[in-house]
C-alpha positions in Angstrom: -4.7 -0.3 26.0 -3.2 -3.0 23.8 0.5 -2.6 24.4 2.6 -5.7 24.3 5.5 -6.4 26.7 7.9 -9.3 26.4 10.3 -9.8 29.3 13.2 -12.3 29.1 11.1 -14.6 27.0 12.8 -17.9 26.2 11.7 -21.0 24.4 13.4 -24.4 24.6 12.7 -27.7 23.0 14.6 -30.2 25.1 18.2 -29.0 25.3 17.9 -26.7 22.3 17.1 -23.1 23.1 15.3 -21.4 20.2 14.7 -18.0 21.8 17.3 -16.5 24.0 15.7 -14.0 26.4 13.6 -11.7 24.2 12.9 -8.2 25.7 10.5 -6.0 23.7 7.9 -3.3 24.3 5.3 -2.6 21.6 3.3 0.5 22.3 -0.5 0.7 21.8 -1.4 1.2 18.1 2.0 0.3 16.7 2.4 -1.8 13.6 5.5 -3.9 14.5 7.0 -6.3 12.0 9.2 -9.2 13.0 11.6 -10.0 10.2 14.6 -12.3 9.6 15.7 -15.3 7.7 14.1 -18.7 8.0 14.8 -20.3 11.4 15.5 -17.0 13.2 12.7 -17.6 15.7 10.2 -15.0 14.5 7.2 -17.3 14.0 8.0 -19.2 17.3 7.9 -15.8 19.1 4.5 -15.0 17.5 3.1 -18.4 18.5 4.3 -17.7 22.1 2.4 -14.4 22.1 -0.7 -16.1 20.7 -0.5 -18.9 23.3 -0.1 -21.6 20.7 3.3 -22.6 22.3 4.2 -22.6 26.0 6.8 -20.1 27.2 9.9 -21.8 28.8 10.9 -18.7 30.8 9.9 -15.0 30.9 6.6 -13.2 30.8 4.2 -11.9 28.1 1.8 -9.1 28.9 -0.9 -7.7 26.8 -2.6 -4.4 27.8 -0.8 -4.6 31.2 -2.2 -8.1 32.0 0.1 -11.1 32.3 -1.1 -13.6 29.8 1.9 -16.0 29.9 -0.1 -18.9 31.2 -3.5 -18.1 29.6 -5.0 -20.2 26.9 -5.3 -18.4 23.4 -9.0 -17.8 23.7 -8.5 -15.7 26.9 -5.8 -13.4 25.5 -8.1 -11.2 23.4 -6.0 -11.7 20.3 -6.8 -12.5 16.7 -4.5 -14.3 14.4 -4.3 -14.3 10.6 -2.3 -17.2 9.2 -0.4 -17.9 5.9 -3.2 -20.3 5.0 -6.7 -18.8 4.8 -8.4 -21.6 6.8 -11.9 -20.7 5.6 -14.8 -23.1 5.9 -15.5 -24.2 2.3 -19.2 -24.9 3.0 -19.9 -21.4 4.4 -20.2 -18.2 2.5 -18.1 -15.1 3.3 -20.7 -13.7 5.8 -20.9 -17.0 7.7 -17.1 -17.4 7.8 -16.7 -13.9 9.3 -19.6 -14.4 11.7 -18.7 -18.0 12.9 -16.5 -17.0 15.8 -19.0 -14.5 17.2 -21.8 -17.0 16.9 -19.9 -19.6 18.9 -19.3 -16.9 21.5 -23.0 -16.3 21.6 -23.0 -12.7 20.6 -26.4 -11.1 19.9 -27.5 -11.5 16.2 -27.8 -7.8 15.7 -24.3 -7.2 17.0 -22.8 -10.0 14.8 -24.5 -8.5 11.7 -23.2 -5.0 12.6 -19.6 -6.2 13.1 -19.5 -8.3 10.0 -20.9 -5.5 7.8 -18.6 -2.9 9.2 -15.6 -5.1 8.7 -16.7 -6.0 5.1 -17.0 -2.3 4.3 -13.6 -1.6 5.7 -12.1 -4.3 3.6 -14.2 -3.5 0.5 -15.7 -7.0 0.3 -19.4 -6.1 0.9 -20.3 -7.5 -2.6 -18.7 -10.8 -1.7 -20.6 -11.7 1.4 -22.9 -14.3 -0.3 -20.0 -16.1 -2.1 -18.3 -19.3 -1.1 -14.4 -19.4 -0.7 -14.1 -21.4 -3.9 -15.5 -18.5 -5.8 -12.9 -16.0 -4.5 -9.5 -15.0 -5.7 -6.5 -15.5 -3.3 -6.5 -11.8 -2.4 -10.2 -11.9 -1.7 -9.8 -15.0 0.5 -7.1 -13.2 2.5 -9.3 -10.2 3.0 -12.0 -12.6 4.4 -9.5 -14.1 6.8 -8.5 -10.6 7.9 -12.2 -9.7 8.3 -12.8 -12.7 10.5 -10.1 -11.4 12.8 -11.4 -7.8 12.7 -15.0 -8.7 13.8 -13.6 -10.1 17.1 -12.3 -6.6 18.0 -9.2 -8.0 19.7 -6.6 -6.2 21.7 -3.9 -7.4 19.5 -3.7 -8.6 15.8 -1.1 -11.2 14.9 -0.2 -11.8 11.2 1.9 -14.8 10.3 3.3 -14.3 6.8 -0.3 -13.6 5.4 0.9 -12.7 1.9 3.2 -15.7 1.2 0.6 -17.6 -0.8 -0.1 -14.8 -3.3 1.6 -14.1 -6.6 4.0 -11.1 -6.9 1.5 -8.7 -8.4 -1.2 -9.5 -5.8 1.3 -9.2 -3.0 2.0 -5.6 -4.0 -1.7 -4.9 -4.1 -2.3 -6.5 -0.7 0.6 -4.6 0.8 -1.2 -1.4 -0.2 -4.5 -2.6 1.2 -2.8 -3.6 4.5 -1.2 -0.2 4.8 -4.7 1.4 4.4 -6.1 -1.1 6.9 -3.5 -0.2 9.4 -4.5 3.5 9.2 -8.2 2.6 9.4 -8.0 0.3 12.4 -5.4 2.1 14.6 -4.9 -1.2 16.3 -1.7 -2.9 17.7 -0.4 -5.3 15.1 2.4 -7.8 15.2 3.3 -9.0 11.7 5.8 -11.7 10.8 7.5 -11.9 7.4 10.7 -13.0 5.8 10.2 -10.3 3.1 12.1 -7.1 4.1 10.2 -5.1 1.4 7.0 -5.9 3.3 8.6 -4.9 6.5 9.9 -1.6 5.1 6.6 -0.6 3.5 4.2 -1.6 6.4 6.0 -1.2 9.7 6.0 1.6 12.2 8.9 -0.4 13.7 10.9 -3.3 12.5 12.4 -6.0 14.8 15.3 -7.8 13.0 15.9 -11.3 14.4 18.7 -13.8 13.9 19.3 -17.1 15.7 16.6 -16.4 18.4 17.8 -13.0 19.3 16.9 -9.4 18.4 19.7 -7.9 16.4 18.2 -4.4 16.1 14.7 -2.7 16.5 13.7 0.6 15.1 11.8 2.6 12.5 12.3 1.3 8.9 14.4 4.2 7.7 16.5 4.2 10.9 17.5 0.6 10.2 18.2 1.4 6.6 20.3 4.5 7.5 21.7 3.3 10.8 22.3 -0.5 10.7 23.9 -1.6 14.0 25.9 -4.4 12.4 26.8 -6.2 9.2 23.8 -8.6 9.4 21.2 -5.8 9.6 23.0 -3.8 6.9 22.9 -6.8 4.6 19.3 -7.8 5.4 17.6 -4.4 5.1 17.5 -2.9 1.6 17.0 -4.4 -1.8 19.3 -5.2 -3.5 21.3 -5.7 -0.3 24.2 -3.5 0.7 27.6 -4.1 -0.9 30.5 -5.0 1.3 34.2 -4.4 0.4 37.2 -5.5 2.3 39.1 -2.5 3.6 41.8 -1.5 6.2 42.5 1.4 8.4 45.3 3.7 7.1 45.6 6.6 9.5 43.5 8.8 11.7 42.7 12.5 11.1 41.2 13.8 14.3 37.8 12.1 14.6 38.1 10.8 11.0 39.7 7.7 9.6 41.4 7.2 6.2 40.3 3.8 4.9 41.9 2.0 2.0 39.8 -0.3 -0.3 40.0 -1.9 -3.8 43.8 -1.6 -3.9 45.0 2.0 -3.5 41.6 3.8 -3.4 40.9 5.7 -0.2 37.9 7.1 1.5 37.7 9.3 4.7 35.0 8.5 7.2 34.2 9.7 10.8 34.5 7.0 13.4 32.8 6.5 16.7 35.8 4.9 18.4 39.6 4.7 17.9 40.7 2.3 15.1 44.4 1.4 14.9 46.2 1.7 11.5 46.2 -1.6 9.7 43.0 -2.9 11.3 40.9 -5.0 8.8 37.5 -3.5 8.2 34.5 -3.8 6.0 33.3 -0.9 3.9 29.5 -0.9 3.1 27.7 1.1 0.4 24.2 0.5 -1.0 23.8 -0.1 -4.7 21.7 3.0 -5.1 24.3 5.3 -3.6 27.0 4.7 -6.3 27.4 7.4 -8.9 28.3 6.4 -12.5 29.3 9.0 -15.1 30.2 11.7 -12.6 33.4 12.9 -10.9 34.3 13.9 -7.4 35.0 11.5 -4.6 36.6 8.1 -4.2 36.3 5.9 -7.3 35.8 2.2 -7.7 36.9 0.7 -11.0 35.7 -2.6 -12.2 34.5 -4.9 -15.0 30.8 -5.4 -15.8 30.1 -9.1 -15.5 26.2 -8.9 -15.7 24.1 -6.0 -16.8 20.4 -6.1 -15.9 18.8 -3.4 -18.1 15.3 -2.9 -16.9 14.4 0.3 -18.8 13.8 2.7 -16.0 16.9 1.5 -14.1 19.9 -0.7 -14.5 21.6 -3.1 -12.1 25.2 -3.6 -12.9 27.1 -6.5 -11.4 30.7 -5.3 -11.3 33.8 -7.3 -10.4 36.3 -5.1 -8.6 39.3 -7.3 -7.6 38.1 -10.4 -5.8 34.7 -8.8 -5.0 31.6 -8.5 -7.1 29.3 -5.6 -6.2 25.9 -4.4 -7.5 25.4 -0.9 -8.7 22.0 0.6 -9.3 22.0 3.3 -12.0 19.7 5.3 -14.2 18.2 3.2 -17.1 19.9 5.5 -19.6 23.2 4.0 -18.5 23.5 0.7 -20.3 27.0 -0.8 -20.4 27.6 -4.3 -21.8 29.3 -7.3 -20.3 33.0 -6.8 -20.2 32.9 -3.0 -20.2 35.1 -1.3 -17.6 33.3 1.4 -15.6 34.2 3.8 -12.8 31.8 4.5 -10.0 32.1 7.2 -7.4 31.5 6.1 -3.8 30.1 9.1 -1.9 31.5 9.2 1.6 28.2 10.7 2.8 26.5 7.3 2.4 29.3 4.9 3.4 29.3 2.6 6.4 32.2 1.1 8.2 32.2 -2.2 10.2 34.9 -3.9 12.3 36.0 -7.5 12.2 33.2 -8.5 14.6 30.6 -7.0 12.3 29.8 -4.0 14.5 29.3 -0.6 12.9 32.1 1.7 13.9 31.8 4.6 11.5 30.2 6.4 8.6 28.8 9.8 7.8 25.1 9.0 7.0 24.5 7.0 10.2 26.1 7.5 13.6 27.0 4.3 15.4 24.1 2.7 17.3 24.2 -0.2 19.7 22.7 -3.6 18.8 19.7 -4.6 20.9 19.9 -8.1 22.4 
C-alpha cells in the first residue's frame, strides 16, 4: 500500500509559520494535485513529504509507516523536479540506470526495469542518446523514467512541465494522463497551473497561505467551490464576481439584486437578512448572449477577443468588468452594448466573508482547513 497520511503537519522558519497544521489522506493509487498561487506552501509541503525539509510538528506516514524523521533515501519515494537534472556525460540508458547501479541491483534486473520504463514512456529509440540530443519533452520523459525504474511507493512531481513551451506542455499533459493509467501508482503533483490540475488530478488540493482551502474531485471544485478564493482560482477564465445584496426571502430561496435593479432568485443554505451585502458569481461560459429568459446583465463591450471558434467579451457593467465566453459566431465590436442572460441554475452566492451560502448548481460545502 502507498497511501499517504499527513497529520497536523506544520513548518516554521524561525518565528514564521509557513504551513499551519495540514491534515490530508491520499488513498493508494490516487493522483493528487496540490495547486495554489506562488507562496501558498505547496512546494514546501512536497519537500516535507520527500524528506528534503524537516517537519516542525505533526507526522507523515507512507504506506502506514511513520516516515517523519526518516531520510529521503529510506522513504521509498521518487521525485521529478522542474529541472531535469540529467547527467550530461551519460546516455539515456545510463541516466535511468544510475540510481539502481548505486543501489547494487543485479545487472539483469536493472536492464529489465530500464527497458520496461522506456517502453512505457515510448523512449526506447532514445536510450543511446545524450541529454543534449533530446528535446525538452524527451528530457522530461527520461527524468520520469529515472523515477519509474526505482518502483517507489510514492511519486512526487514538482512542477515538471514549467520549463516547456505551451504546445509541449499540452502534449506532456496528455502523456502524463496516459502514464497515470499505466502505472496505477500514488502520485503527488505540485503545480500553479489550474488547467494541469483539472486535466490530471483524481483529486485537487487547493492551498492558500499555508492552509488547505478545499480538497475534492476536479469537477466538484468547479461546481461546488467552498469560497470565493476557490471559485476564482478553479476555472479558466476565472469566475466573474458581481456585487449584490439580499432583497427578500421566499421560503428557502433568496431574491438577490445586482447591477442596479436586476434580480435573480437562488436557493440558500442559511438565513440571509434583507440588505446583506453579497457577491454573485457566474462563470464566463455560463452567460447566454442572444437568447431570452432569465435575469439579464446589460453592459458595454470594452474588449472583444475574437478567436474564431469562440469569443471572449470583456463587458463593463456599472463599476464591474466581467468576461463572457460566447460562440465564435457572435462578434461584437468595442463600444457595442450587449445583453447577456445569467442562468440561475449556474449562479453562486457568497457572503461578506467569502463563504459560499447559496446557488442552484452547487449546494454549500464546508471549507477544509
